[in-house]
ChimeraX commands (.cxc) that place a marker at each C-alpha (Angstrom):
marker #1 position 32.18,8.72,-10.39 radius 0.5
marker #1 position 28.79,9.29,-12.17 radius 0.5
marker #1 position 27.56,12.84,-13.89 radius 0.5
marker #1 position 25.41,14.34,-12.41 radius 0.5
marker #1 position 23.31,13.91,-15.77 radius 0.5
marker #1 position 24.10,10.77,-15.00 radius 0.5
marker #1 position 22.61,10.50,-12.15 radius 0.5
marker #1 position 19.12,12.36,-13.28 radius 0.5
marker #1 position 19.17,9.64,-16.06 radius 0.5
marker #1 position 19.74,6.64,-14.50 radius 0.5
marker #1 position 16.84,7.85,-11.38 radius 0.5
marker #1 position 14.01,9.08,-14.40 radius 0.5
marker #1 position 14.73,5.00,-15.98 radius 0.5
marker #1 position 14.28,3.78,-12.03 radius 0.5
marker #1 position 11.16,1.55,-12.17 radius 0.5
marker #1 position 8.19,1.64,-9.14 radius 0.5
marker #1 position 7.43,-0.65,-7.55 radius 0.5
marker #1 position 3.32,-1.98,-8.07 radius 0.5
marker #1 position 1.19,-4.21,-6.45 radius 0.5
marker #1 position -1.00,-4.44,-3.54 radius 0.5
marker #1 position -0.25,-4.05,0.60 radius 0.5
marker #1 position -1.85,-4.70,3.72 radius 0.5
marker #1 position -1.17,-2.43,6.96 radius 0.5
marker #1 position -1.34,-5.27,9.46 radius 0.5
marker #1 position -2.53,-4.21,13.21 radius 0.5
marker #1 position 0.33,-6.90,14.66 radius 0.5
marker #1 position -1.61,-7.09,18.64 radius 0.5
marker #1 position -5.24,-7.92,17.12 radius 0.5
marker #1 position -3.63,-9.05,13.38 radius 0.5
marker #1 position -6.30,-6.44,11.32 radius 0.5
marker #1 position -5.30,-5.03,7.82 radius 0.5
marker #1 position -5.89,-2.58,5.62 radius 0.5
marker #1 position -5.08,-3.88,2.40 radius 0.5
marker #1 position -4.79,-1.79,-1.29 radius 0.5
marker #1 position -2.49,-1.12,-3.75 radius 0.5
marker #1 position -0.78,1.59,-5.01 radius 0.5
marker #1 position 1.12,2.11,-8.48 radius 0.5
marker #1 position 4.48,2.78,-6.48 radius 0.5
marker #1 position 4.69,0.83,-3.21 radius 0.5
marker #1 position 7.96,2.95,-1.49 radius 0.5
marker #1 position 6.12,6.16,-2.02 radius 0.5
marker #1 position 2.13,5.03,-0.14 radius 0.5
marker #1 position 3.65,3.79,2.45 radius 0.5
marker #1 position 5.20,6.76,3.42 radius 0.5
marker #1 position 2.42,8.79,2.59 radius 0.5
marker #1 position 0.62,6.88,4.45 radius 0.5
marker #1 position 2.70,6.69,7.52 radius 0.5
marker #1 position 2.64,10.59,7.54 radius 0.5
marker #1 position -1.12,10.43,7.66 radius 0.5
marker #1 position -1.45,7.85,10.30 radius 0.5
marker #1 position 1.41,9.77,12.06 radius 0.5
marker #1 position -0.66,13.53,11.84 radius 0.5
marker #1 position -4.85,13.04,12.77 radius 0.5
marker #1 position -5.65,12.75,8.99 radius 0.5
marker #1 position -6.36,8.93,7.57 radius 0.5
marker #1 position -9.55,9.17,5.86 radius 0.5
marker #1 position -9.93,5.34,7.40 radius 0.5
marker #1 position -10.99,6.25,11.00 radius 0.5
marker #1 position -10.65,2.84,12.59 radius 0.5
marker #1 position -7.69,2.30,11.49 radius 0.5
marker #1 position -6.97,5.96,12.61 radius 0.5
marker #1 position -7.51,5.34,15.89 radius 0.5
marker #1 position -5.62,2.48,16.10 radius 0.5
marker #1 position -2.79,3.80,15.33 radius 0.5
marker #1 position -2.98,6.52,17.74 radius 0.5
marker #1 position -3.79,4.03,20.09 radius 0.5
marker #1 position -1.32,1.89,19.65 radius 0.5
marker #1 position 1.38,3.35,18.03 radius 0.5
marker #1 position 3.57,3.43,14.20 radius 0.5
marker #1 position 5.69,0.10,16.44 radius 0.5
marker #1 position 2.94,-1.94,16.53 radius 0.5
marker #1 position 2.27,-1.94,13.12 radius 0.5
marker #1 position 4.01,-3.99,10.15 radius 0.5
marker #1 position 3.22,-3.07,6.48 radius 0.5
marker #1 position 4.04,-6.54,4.08 radius 0.5
marker #1 position 3.54,-6.10,0.85 radius 0.5
marker #1 position 1.10,-9.21,-0.09 radius 0.5
marker #1 position 1.59,-9.00,-4.40 radius 0.5
marker #1 position 3.93,-6.78,-7.02 radius 0.5
marker #1 position 3.40,-6.55,-10.59 radius 0.5
marker #1 position 6.02,-7.20,-12.84 radius 0.5
marker #1 position 6.16,-3.94,-15.63 radius 0.5
marker #1 position 6.53,-4.86,-19.31 radius 0.5
marker #1 position 7.86,-2.53,-21.43 radius 0.5
marker #1 position 6.91,-4.45,-24.97 radius 0.5
marker #1 position 3.08,-4.34,-23.23 radius 0.5
marker #1 position 0.71,-1.38,-22.99 radius 0.5
marker #1 position -0.91,-1.92,-19.95 radius 0.5
marker #1 position -3.38,-0.07,-17.97 radius 0.5
marker #1 position -1.52,-0.88,-14.34 radius 0.5
marker #1 position -3.43,1.01,-11.92 radius 0.5
marker #1 position -6.75,-0.22,-13.89 radius 0.5
marker #1 position -4.54,-4.23,-13.43 radius 0.5
marker #1 position -3.67,-3.07,-9.37 radius 0.5
marker #1 position -7.89,-3.18,-8.76 radius 0.5
marker #1 position -7.74,-6.07,-9.57 radius 0.5
marker #1 position -6.10,-7.50,-8.11 radius 0.5
marker #1 position -6.43,-5.36,-4.65 radius 0.5
marker #1 position -9.99,-6.71,-4.95 radius 0.5
marker #1 position -8.65,-10.06,-5.56 radius 0.5
marker #1 position -7.25,-9.58,-2.36 radius 0.5
marker #1 position -10.16,-8.20,-0.29 radius 0.5
marker #1 position -12.43,-10.91,-1.51 radius 0.5
marker #1 position -9.44,-13.54,-0.57 radius 0.5
marker #1 position -8.55,-11.84,3.16 radius 0.5
marker #1 position -12.32,-10.63,3.96 radius 0.5
marker #1 position -10.93,-7.94,6.10 radius 0.5
marker #1 position -14.43,-6.54,7.88 radius 0.5
marker #1 position -15.10,-6.09,10.48 radius 0.5
marker #1 position -13.27,-8.31,13.89 radius 0.5
marker #1 position -10.89,-9.39,10.75 radius 0.5
marker #1 position -9.81,-5.76,8.70 radius 0.5
marker #1 position -10.37,-2.33,8.63 radius 0.5
marker #1 position -12.70,-2.57,5.04 radius 0.5
marker #1 position -15.87,-1.84,5.15 radius 0.5
marker #1 position -18.54,-4.15,3.78 radius 0.5
marker #1 position -20.52,-2.65,1.12 radius 0.5
marker #1 position -23.79,-3.84,-0.42 radius 0.5
marker link #1:1,2 radius 0.2
marker link #1:2,3 radius 0.2
marker link #1:3,4 radius 0.2
marker link #1:4,5 radius 0.2
marker link #1:5,6 radius 0.2
marker link #1:6,7 radius 0.2
marker link #1:7,8 radius 0.2
marker link #1:8,9 radius 0.2
marker link #1:9,10 radius 0.2
marker link #1:10,11 radius 0.2
marker link #1:11,12 radius 0.2
marker link #1:12,13 radius 0.2
marker link #1:13,14 radius 0.2
marker link #1:14,15 radius 0.2
marker link #1:15,16 radius 0.2
marker link #1:16,17 radius 0.2
marker link #1:17,18 radius 0.2
marker link #1:18,19 radius 0.2
marker link #1:19,20 radius 0.2
marker link #1:20,21 radius 0.2
marker link #1:21,22 radius 0.2
marker link #1:22,23 radius 0.2
marker link #1:23,24 radius 0.2
marker link #1:24,25 radius 0.2
marker link #1:25,26 radius 0.2
marker link #1:26,27 radius 0.2
marker link #1:27,28 radius 0.2
marker link #1:28,29 radius 0.2
marker link #1:29,30 radius 0.2
marker link #1:30,31 radius 0.2
marker link #1:31,32 radius 0.2
marker link #1:32,33 radius 0.2
marker link #1:33,34 radius 0.2
marker link #1:34,35 radius 0.2
marker link #1:35,36 radius 0.2
marker link #1:36,37 radius 0.2
marker link #1:37,38 radius 0.2
marker link #1:38,39 radius 0.2
marker link #1:39,40 radius 0.2
marker link #1:40,41 radius 0.2
marker link #1:41,42 radius 0.2
marker link #1:42,43 radius 0.2
marker link #1:43,44 radius 0.2
marker link #1:44,45 radius 0.2
marker link #1:45,46 radius 0.2
marker link #1:46,47 radius 0.2
marker link #1:47,48 radius 0.2
marker link #1:48,49 radius 0.2
marker link #1:49,50 radius 0.2
marker link #1:50,51 radius 0.2
marker link #1:51,52 radius 0.2
marker link #1:52,53 radius 0.2
marker link #1:53,54 radius 0.2
marker link #1:54,55 radius 0.2
marker link #1:55,56 radius 0.2
marker link #1:56,57 radius 0.2
marker link #1:57,58 radius 0.2
marker link #1:58,59 radius 0.2
marker link #1:59,60 radius 0.2
marker link #1:60,61 radius 0.2
marker link #1:61,62 radius 0.2
marker link #1:62,63 radius 0.2
marker link #1:63,64 radius 0.2
marker link #1:64,65 radius 0.2
marker link #1:65,66 radius 0.2
marker link #1:66,67 radius 0.2
marker link #1:67,68 radius 0.2
marker link #1:68,69 radius 0.2
marker link #1:69,70 radius 0.2
marker link #1:70,71 radius 0.2
marker link #1:71,72 radius 0.2
marker link #1:72,73 radius 0.2
marker link #1:73,74 radius 0.2
marker link #1:74,75 radius 0.2
marker link #1:75,76 radius 0.2
marker link #1:76,77 radius 0.2
marker link #1:77,78 radius 0.2
marker link #1:78,79 radius 0.2
marker link #1:79,80 radius 0.2
marker link #1:80,81 radius 0.2
marker link #1:81,82 radius 0.2
marker link #1:82,83 radius 0.2
marker link #1:83,84 radius 0.2
marker link #1:84,85 radius 0.2
marker link #1:85,86 radius 0.2
marker link #1:86,87 radius 0.2
marker link #1:87,88 radius 0.2
marker link #1:88,89 radius 0.2
marker link #1:89,90 radius 0.2
marker link #1:90,91 radius 0.2
marker link #1:91,92 radius 0.2
marker link #1:92,93 radius 0.2
marker link #1:93,94 radius 0.2
marker link #1:94,95 radius 0.2
marker link #1:95,96 radius 0.2
marker link #1:96,97 radius 0.2
marker link #1:97,98 radius 0.2
marker link #1:98,99 radius 0.2
marker link #1:99,100 radius 0.2
marker link #1:100,101 radius 0.2
marker link #1:101,102 radius 0.2
marker link #1:102,103 radius 0.2
marker link #1:103,104 radius 0.2
marker link #1:104,105 radius 0.2
marker link #1:105,106 radius 0.2
marker link #1:106,107 radius 0.2
marker link #1:107,108 radius 0.2
marker link #1:108,109 radius 0.2
marker link #1:109,110 radius 0.2
marker link #1:110,111 radius 0.2
marker link #1:111,112 radius 0.2
marker link #1:112,113 radius 0.2
marker link #1:113,114 radius 0.2
marker link #1:114,115 radius 0.2
marker link #1:115,116 radius 0.2
marker link #1:116,117 radius 0.2
marker link #1:117,118 radius 0.2
view
């Protein structure tokens, strides 16, 4: 059995999953696309916000409240593999990847919860 010190050391060495995800409305297939440095923690945070009625995207919030959590799916679209030998700004990389997915999926209007910026 591992000691407390070993468990803490293992936890500190664990890398979080980095990438792009979508929240998909199962009833109409509208999607909300975003990226995160921690794909597990972000889903917990977003679910909490949506369940509490405090998510910043009003349309997604409205549908979540009307349809319930069971009518939404959290789906990872892409993960970035971390490489300790390379210095990389992962925040910048996932934002680029997020922009590529938004460009490809066009989650605006009837297809998604994003608002097109001019």
